[in-house]
C-alpha positions in Angstrom: 16.0 29.5 18.0 13.1 27.0 18.4 12.6 26.9 14.6 16.3 26.1 14.1 16.2 23.3 16.7 13.0 21.9 15.0 14.7 22.0 11.6 17.7 20.1 13.0 15.5 17.5 14.6 13.7 17.0 11.2 17.1 16.5 9.5 18.3 14.0 12.1 15.1 11.9 11.9 14.9 12.0 8.1 18.5 11.3 7.3 19.7 9.3 10.3 19.9 6.2 8.2 22.7 7.7 6.2 25.1 7.4 9.0 27.6 4.8 8.0 26.7 1.5 9.6 28.6 -1.6 8.6 27.0 -5.0 8.8 28.7 -8.1 10.1 32.0 -8.9 8.3 33.0 -12.5 7.7 36.0 -13.9 6.0 34.8 -17.2 4.6 31.0 -17.8 4.6 27.8 -16.1 5.5 24.1 -16.6 5.8 21.5 -13.9 6.3 17.9 -14.9 7.1 14.8 -13.8 9.0 15.8 -15.5 12.3 19.0 -16.1 14.1 18.2 -19.7 14.7 17.9 -20.4 11.0 21.1 -18.6 10.1 22.9 -20.4 12.9 21.8 -23.8 11.8 22.8 -23.0 8.2 26.3 -21.8 9.2 26.8 -24.9 11.3 26.1 -27.1 8.2 28.7 -25.1 6.3 31.2 -25.6 9.1 30.6 -29.3 9.0 31.7 -29.4 5.4 28.4 -28.7 3.7 28.1 -26.3 0.7 25.7 -23.5 0.0 23.0 -26.0 -1.1 23.2 -28.1 2.0 22.9 -24.9 3.9 19.9 -23.9 1.8 18.1 -27.1 2.8 19.0 -26.5 6.5 18.0 -22.8 6.5 14.7 -23.5 4.6 13.7 -26.2 7.1 14.9 -24.1 10.1 12.7 -21.2 9.0 9.7 -23.5 9.0 10.4 -24.0 12.7 11.7 -20.6 13.8 9.6 -18.4 11.5 6.2 -20.0 10.8 4.8 -16.6 9.9 6.4 -17.3 6.4 8.9 -20.1 6.7 7.4 -23.4 5.7 7.4 -26.9 4.4 3.9 -26.5 3.0 4.4 -23.5 0.8 6.8 -22.8 -2.1 9.6 -20.6 -3.4 12.4 -19.8 -5.9 16.1 -20.3 -5.8 18.7 -18.6 -7.9 22.3 -19.8 -7.7 25.8 -19.0 -8.9 28.6 -21.6 -8.6 32.1 -20.5 -7.9 33.0 -21.3 -11.6 30.4 -18.8 -12.8 27.7 -21.3 -13.7 24.2 -20.0 -12.9 20.7 -21.5 -12.6 17.3 -21.3 -11.0 14.9 -23.7 -9.3 11.2 -23.2 -9.3 9.4 -24.9 -6.5 6.3 -22.6 -6.6 3.0 -24.1 -5.6 0.5 -25.2 -8.2 -3.3 -25.1 -8.6 -5.0 -28.4 -7.7 -6.3 -30.6 -10.5 -9.9 -29.7 -9.5 -9.2 -25.9 -9.6 -11.2 -23.8 -12.1 -11.1 -20.2 -13.3 -14.4 -19.3 -11.6 -13.9 -21.2 -8.3 -13.9 -18.0 -6.2 -16.8 -16.4 -8.0 -20.5 -16.3 -6.9 -23.5 -17.1 -9.2 -23.3 -13.5 -10.5 -19.6 -13.8 -11.4 -18.4 -11.6 -8.5 -15.4 -12.5 -6.4 -16.5 -14.0 -3.0 -14.6 -12.1 -0.3 -11.7 -14.0 1.4 -12.5 -17.4 -0.2 -9.1 -17.4 -1.9 -7.4 -16.0 1.2 -8.5 -18.0 4.3 -9.1 -21.7 4.8 -8.6 -25.0 2.9 -9.9 -23.8 -0.5 -7.1 -21.2 -0.7 -4.3 -23.8 -0.5 -2.1 -24.5 -3.5 -0.2 -27.8 -4.0 3.0 -27.3 -1.8 6.4 -27.3 -3.4 9.0 -26.6 -0.7 9.9 -30.2 0.1 10.2 -31.0 -3.6 12.4 -28.0 -3.9 14.9 -28.8 -1.2 15.2 -32.4 -2.3 15.8 -31.3 -5.9 18.5 -28.8 -4.8 20.2 -31.4 -2.6 20.1 -34.2 -5.2 21.8 -32.0 -7.8 24.4 -30.1 -5.6 24.3 -31.3 -2.0 27.4 -32.9 -0.3 26.3 -33.9 3.2 23.8 -36.7 4.0 20.3 -35.4 4.4 20.1 -36.9 7.9 23.0 -34.6 9.0 21.0 -31.6 7.7 17.6 -32.6 9.2 18.8 -33.5 12.7 19.7 -30.0 14.0 16.3 -28.7 12.7 14.4 -31.5 14.4 16.3 -30.8 17.6 15.4 -27.1 17.3 11.7 -28.0 16.9 11.8 -30.1 20.0 13.8 -27.6 22.0 11.5 -24.8 20.9 11.9 -21.1 19.8 11.7 -18.1 22.0 9.0 -15.5 21.2 10.5 -12.1 20.3 8.8 -8.7 20.4 8.2 -8.7 16.7 7.0 -12.3 16.6 4.5 -11.6 19.3 3.1 -8.8 17.2 2.8 -11.2 14.3 1.0 -13.7 16.5 -1.4 -11.3 18.2 -2.2 -9.5 14.9 -3.3 -12.7 13.3 -4.6 -14.8 16.3 -8.3 -14.0 15.9 -8.3 -15.2 12.3 -6.2 -18.3 13.2 -8.7 -19.3 15.9 -11.7 -18.7 13.6 -10.2 -21.0 11.0 -8.2 -23.5 13.1 -10.2 -23.6 16.3 -9.7 -22.5 19.9 -7.5 -25.5 20.8 -4.9 -25.0 18.2 -1.2 -24.3 19.2 -1.5 -20.6 18.1 -4.6 -20.0 20.3 -2.5 -19.7 23.4 -1.8 -16.3 25.0 2.0 -16.1 24.4 4.2 -13.4 25.7 7.7 -12.2 24.9 10.3 -14.7 26.2 7.9 -17.7 26.0 9.3 -20.8 24.3 7.0 -22.5 21.7 7.9 -26.1 21.1 6.9 -27.8 17.8 6.8 -31.5 18.7 4.3 -32.4 15.9 6.5 -30.7 13.3 9.5 -32.5 14.6 7.7 -35.8 14.0 6.7 -34.8 10.5 10.3 -33.8 9.7 11.6 -37.1 11.2 9.3 -39.1 8.8 10.5 -37.0 5.9 14.1 -37.5 6.9 13.7 -41.3 7.1 11.4 -41.8 4.0 12.5 -39.0 1.7 10.5 -36.7 -0.5 7.8 -39.4 -1.1 6.8 -39.2 2.5 5.5 -35.7 1.9 4.0 -36.4 -1.5 2.8 -40.0 -1.4 3.3 -41.4 2.2 1.6 -41.0 5.6 2.2 -37.3 5.7 0.6 -36.8 2.3 -2.5 -38.9 3.4 -2.9 -36.9 6.6 -2.6 -33.6 4.7 -5.2 -34.6 2.1 -7.6 -35.9 4.7 -7.2 -32.7 6.8 -7.8 -30.4 3.9 -10.7 -32.2 2.3 -12.5 -32.4 5.6 -12.4 -28.6 5.7 -13.5 -28.0 2.1 -10.2 -28.2 0.3 -9.7 -29.8 -3.1 -6.1 -31.0 -3.0 -5.9 -34.8 -3.7 -3.3 -37.5 -3.4 -2.9 -37.3 -7.2 -2.1 -33.5 -6.9 0.7 -34.3 -4.5 2.0 -37.4 -6.4 2.5 -35.5 -9.7 4.1 -32.3 -8.2 7.7 -31.7 -9.3 10.1 -28.8 -8.8 11.4 -27.4 -12.0 14.8 -26.2 -13.1 14.6 -23.0 -15.1 17.0 -20.5 -16.8 17.3 -17.3 -14.8 16.7 -13.8 -16.3 20.1 -12.1 -16.9 20.7 -8.5 -18.0 23.5 -5.9 -17.8 23.4 -2.6 -15.9 26.6 -0.7 -16.8 29.3 -3.1 -15.5 26.9 -5.2 -13.4 25.4 -8.4 -14.5 22.1 -9.1 -12.7 20.9 -12.7 -12.4 17.3 -13.0 -11.2 14.3 -15.3 -11.2 12.5 -16.1 -14.3 8.7 -16.7 -14.7 6.5 -17.7 -13.0 8.2 -15.1 -11.0 7.7 -11.6 -12.4 10.8 -10.4 -10.5 13.6 -10.8 -13.0 11.8 -9.4 -16.0 10.2 -6.5 -14.1 13.6 -5.6 -12.4 15.3 -5.8 -15.8 12.7 -3.5 -17.4 13.0 -0.9 -14.6 16.8 -0.9 -14.5 17.1 -0.7 -18.3 14.6 2.2 -18.4 16.5 4.2 -15.7 20.1 3.5 -16.9 20.2 6.3 -19.6 19.3 8.9 -16.9 22.3 8.1 -14.7 20.5 7.8 -11.3 23.7 8.8 -9.3 23.5 12.3 -10.7 20.4 12.8 -8.5 20.6 13.0 -4.8 19.6 9.8 -3.1 15.8 9.7 -2.4 15.5 13.2 -3.8 12.4 14.4 -5.6 13.8 13.7 -9.1 15.3 10.4 -8.1 12.0 9.3 -6.8 10.3 10.5 -10.0 12.7 8.6 -12.2 12.2 5.3 -10.4 8.4 5.7 -10.0 7.8 6.4 -13.7 9.9 3.4 -14.7 8.1 1.2 -12.1 4.7 2.4 -13.4 5.4 1.3 -16.9 7.1 -2.0 -15.9 4.3 -3.0 -13.6 1.7 -2.3 -16.3 3.5 -4.8 -18.5 4.0 -7.2 -15.7 0.3 -7.4 -14.8 -0.7 -8.0 -18.4 1.9 -10.3 -20.0 3.3 -12.4 -17.2 2.2 -15.8 -15.8 3.3 -19.4 -15.8 5.5 -20.0 -18.9 4.2 -23.5 -19.1 0.7 -22.1 -19.8 1.2 -18.7 -21.5 3.5 -17.4 -24.1 5.6 -14.6 -22.5 7.2 -12.1 -25.0 10.4 -11.9 -22.9 12.6 -10.8 -25.7 10.3 -7.9 -26.7 9.7 -6.9 -23.1 13.5 -6.6 -22.5 14.3 -4.9 -25.8 16.1 -1.6 -25.2 14.4 0.2 -28.0 11.0 -0.9 -26.7 11.9 0.3 -23.2 13.3 3.6 -24.4 10.0 4.1 -26.2 8.1 3.3 -22.9 9.9 6.2 -21.3 9.3 8.8 -24.0 6.4 10.3 -22.1 8.5 10.6 -18.9 8.6 14.3 -17.8 10.3 15.5 -14.6 7.8 18.5 -14.5 4.7 16.4 -13.9 3.5 12.9 -13.0 2.3 10.4 -15.6 -1.1 8.9 -14.9 -1.6 5.2 -14.6 -5.0 5.5 -16.2 -3.1 6.7 -19.3 -0.3 4.0 -19.1 -1.3 0.7 -20.6 0.7 -2.3 -21.5 3.2 -1.8 -24.3 2.2 -2.4 -27.9 3.8 -5.7 -28.7 -2.8 -5.5 -16.2 -0.4 -7.6 -9.0 -0.9 -10.1 -6.4 0.5 -11.4 -3.2 1.2 -10.5 0.3 4.0 -9.0 2.3 4.5 -12.1 4.4 7.2 -13.9 2.5 10.8 -14.6 3.7 14.2 -14.5 2.1 17.7 -15.8 2.8 21.1 -15.3 1.2 24.0 -17.7 1.4 27.7 -17.6 0.3 29.8 -20.6 1.2 33.6 -20.8 1.8 34.1 -21.9 -1.8 32.3 -18.9 -3.2 29.1 -20.7 -4.2 26.1 -18.3 -3.8 22.4 -19.1 -3.2 19.5 -16.6 -3.1 16.2 -18.0 -2.0 12.8 -16.5 -1.4 10.1 -18.7 0.1 6.5 -18.1 1.2 3.1 -19.2 2.5 1.8 -16.1 0.8 -0.3 -14.4 3.6 0.7 -14.1 7.3 0.6 -17.7 8.5 -0.7 -18.6 5.0 -4.3 -19.6 5.0 -4.4 -19.4 8.9 -5.2 -23.1 8.7 -3.0 -25.0 11.1 -2.7 -28.8 11.4 -1.8 -29.6 15.0 -1.2 -33.2 14.0 1.4 -32.2 11.4 2.6 -29.1 13.0 2.3 -26.7 10.1 0.3 -23.9 8.6 -0.9 -24.3 5.0 -0.3 -21.7 2.3 -3.0 -19.5 0.7 -1.2 -19.2 -2.6 -4.3 -19.5 -4.7 -4.9 -15.8 -4.0 -1.9 -15.1 -6.2 -4.0 -16.0 -9.3 -6.4 -13.7 -10.9 -9.7 -14.7 -9.4 -11.3 -12.4 -11.9 -9.1 -10.6 -14.4 -9.1 -6.8 -13.9 -10.4 -7.1 -10.3 -7.8 -6.4 -7.5 -7.1 -9.3 -5.1 -6.8 -9.0 -1.3 -3.5 -7.0 -1.7 -4.9 -4.4 -4.1 -3.1 -5.8 -7.1 -4.7 -6.2 -10.5 -4.1 -9.2 -12.8 -5.1 -10.3 -16.2 -5.9 -13.4 -18.3 -2.3 -14.6 -18.3 -2.6 -15.4 -14.6 -6.1 -16.9 -14.5 -6.6 -20.1 -12.5 -6.0 -23.4 -14.4 -5.3 -26.9 -13.0 -1.6 -27.6 -12.4 -0.7 -24.0 -13.2 1.8 -22.0 -11.1 0.6 -18.7 -9.9 2.4 -15.4 -10.8 4.8 -14.1 -8.1 6.9 -11.1 -7.4 9.6 -13.0 -5.5 12.9 -11.8 -6.7 15.9 -13.8 -5.4 18.8 -12.1 -7.1 22.6 -12.4 -7.5 24.8 -9.6 -8.9 28.1 -9.9 -10.6 30.5 -6.9 -11.0 33.2 -7.2 -13.7 32.5 -10.9 -13.9 32.9 -11.6 -10.1 30.4 -12.3 -7.4 29.3 -8.9 -6.0 25.9 -9.2 -4.2 23.4 -11.8 -3.1 20.0 -10.4 -2.1 16.2 -10.6 -1.9 13.3 -9.8 0.3 9.7 -10.4 1.3 7.2 -7.7 0.6 4.7 -8.9 -2.0 4.5 -6.5 -4.9 7.1 -4.4 -3.1 9.8 -7.1 -3.4 10.9 -6.0 -6.9 11.3 -2.3 -5.9 13.0 -3.1 -2.6 15.6 -5.3 -4.5 16.0 -2.5 -7.1 16.7 0.2 -4.5 19.1 -1.9 -2.5 21.2 -2.6 -5.6 21.2 1.1 -6.6 22.1 2.1 -3.0 25.2 0.0 -3.2 26.2 0.6 -6.8 25.1 4.2 -7.6 25.4 5.7 -4.1 28.4 3.7 -2.8 26.7 2.5 0.4 27.8 -0.5 2.3 25.4 -3.5 2.5 23.9 -2.8 5.9 23.6 0.9 5.1 21.9 0.0 1.8 19.4 -2.3 3.6 18.7 0.3 6.2 17.9 3.1 3.8 14.2 4.2 3.6 12.3 2.8 0.6 9.4 3.7 -1.6 7.2 1.9 -4.0 4.9 2.3 -7.0 3.1 -0.5 -8.8 1.0 1.1 -11.6 -2.3 0.5 -9.8 -3.3 1.9 -7.4 -1.8 5.1 -8.7 0.1 6.2 -5.6 3.6 6.2 -4.2 4.0 4.3 -0.9 6.7 5.7 1.4 8.1 4.3 4.6 6.5 6.5 7.2 8.5 9.3 8.8 11.6 8.7 6.7 11.4 11.2 3.9 11.7 15.0 3.7 8.3 16.7 4.0 9.4 19.2 1.4 9.9 16.4 -1.1 6.3 15.3 -0.6 5.1 18.8 -1.1 7.0 19.1 -4.4 5.8 15.7 -5.7 2.2 16.6 -4.9 2.5 19.8 -6.8 3.5 17.7 -9.8 0.5 15.5 -9.5 1.8 12.5 -7.5 -0.4 10.8 -4.9 1.6 10.2 -1.6 0.7 7.4 0.8 2.7 7.0 4.0 0.0 5.0 5.8 0.2 1.6 4.1 3.9 1.2 3.8 5.0 0.2 7.3 6.9 -2.8 5.8 8.5 -2.2 2.5 10.4 -5.4 2.4 12.9 -7.0 4.8 16.0 -7.3 2.7 18.6 -9.9 3.6 21.8 -9.4 1.6 25.5 -10.1 1.3 28.1 -7.9 -0.3 31.5 -9.1 -1.4 33.9 -6.4 -0.5 37.0 -5.5 -2.6 39.3 -7.5 -0.3 37.1 -10.6 -0.7 35.5 -10.4 2.8 31.7 -10.5 3.1 29.4 -7.9 4.6 26.0 -8.9 5.7 22.9 -6.7 5.5 20.2 -8.0 7.9 17.1 -5.9 7.8 16.4 -4.1 11.1 12.7 -4.1 10.2 12.5 -7.7 11.4 14.4 -10.2 13.6 16.7 -10.8 10.7 20.3 -11.9 11.4 23.6 -12.3 9.6 25.9 -15.0 10.8 29.3 -15.8 9.3 32.8 -17.1 10.0 
């Protein structure tokens, strides 16, 4: 009897996610983001007559206040959009390497990578793109005056944000490093507890100057001068010229078909769209829905496609303004079919034997994503980041912000893993004014020509596979949006040659069978496999939100 009870408990714990759980349903518009405060401010902008792009500006800024772990005005990101008439596009406001950056700036005299130099402190900071990005989006598509968008965010900064359980964990986990780098008197050196309110008066002043003086305040004005002086005093190399010449860039998104879906995702310098397209094109002939969800064979299929796509990603992809990317060849169906010829359900492939195709990943988990659909049917998918948790851990109490550590997303030395265990190549080496490679994958999905899904996630190299599995959960396994987001996830990225699994969410027998076939299993390093924030358009036209329970994420709609 005890054995039967034990077996039932195992089944309940492993498959409890499969119980149908619907997300928030809205009839007109919805925003899903990492914090309720940000989603709320974005929705209020929509209610005032703003569109998805006005709400994008508001949500981005509000996340800088409510979620400084990753939200920012001193980092960068990507936006993919779809207008209600079907027009699509993408905005690249990724950070750049400073003009004084060089390929060997993080190497010692012997050519070895200096530990943490590209991770912590002023030298790890890339030229920020967020403010340029929101101004570019608003200039092209916005409806409301920017002052109407900035004011509620400034009010939130002055009022303050209540510390949640999960935020407290973020603060305490990183506090020692923050104090080491930013000093014992910095705002984040205080001993906070759940329920405390953190007020951001300095950030409110910075945002007020930007509201009054526009983009130039951040890139040429008083704020720019204060940033440069602060960074250079601490060994950074960003100059006033770096800021003055920075521009966000409109790009053409990556689009591809998966049965009757059309996927619209971010183009380089994001690796997301191309890598997602490769994986989905490789698995399509095998009809994933014929396998049980998260079964042994389903996991094998996705892992083997991921292994091959990430090998290509790490070798070929970089900033398209600096390197020639063979996009057409990488997405060619014949090429991808050939890549899967060695796939065998009876045994694992070995990454040591998988190289780039004949025609070598970076970044952290601490990014954030938000998805927006407005009342007119315009959709925006945005992923933004400081890179690491609280970026470089360098906080300016005068400006009220953490600086990014995006320089670690470059290949400090081709072939050598960065701080996140990902291996890069020559295409992503450091060069002045170059944008670093990213896995951020803001994505919009059409079904039979109509808006179907808006989604994305943080998670570093796991972003692509989290977006992949969420799409498949809805399309192949007929899950609702919240159910699809809740489902346990797994990840493979070519190197290291192991499958990461969310702990305590998969059947132990599946692990046993995979190990027998030669797969390496790792449940220890996958506590966060993305925090997907997504919106599904239901057949009756209503919207279902999927806000990831793994964070404080929240869907708000009306």
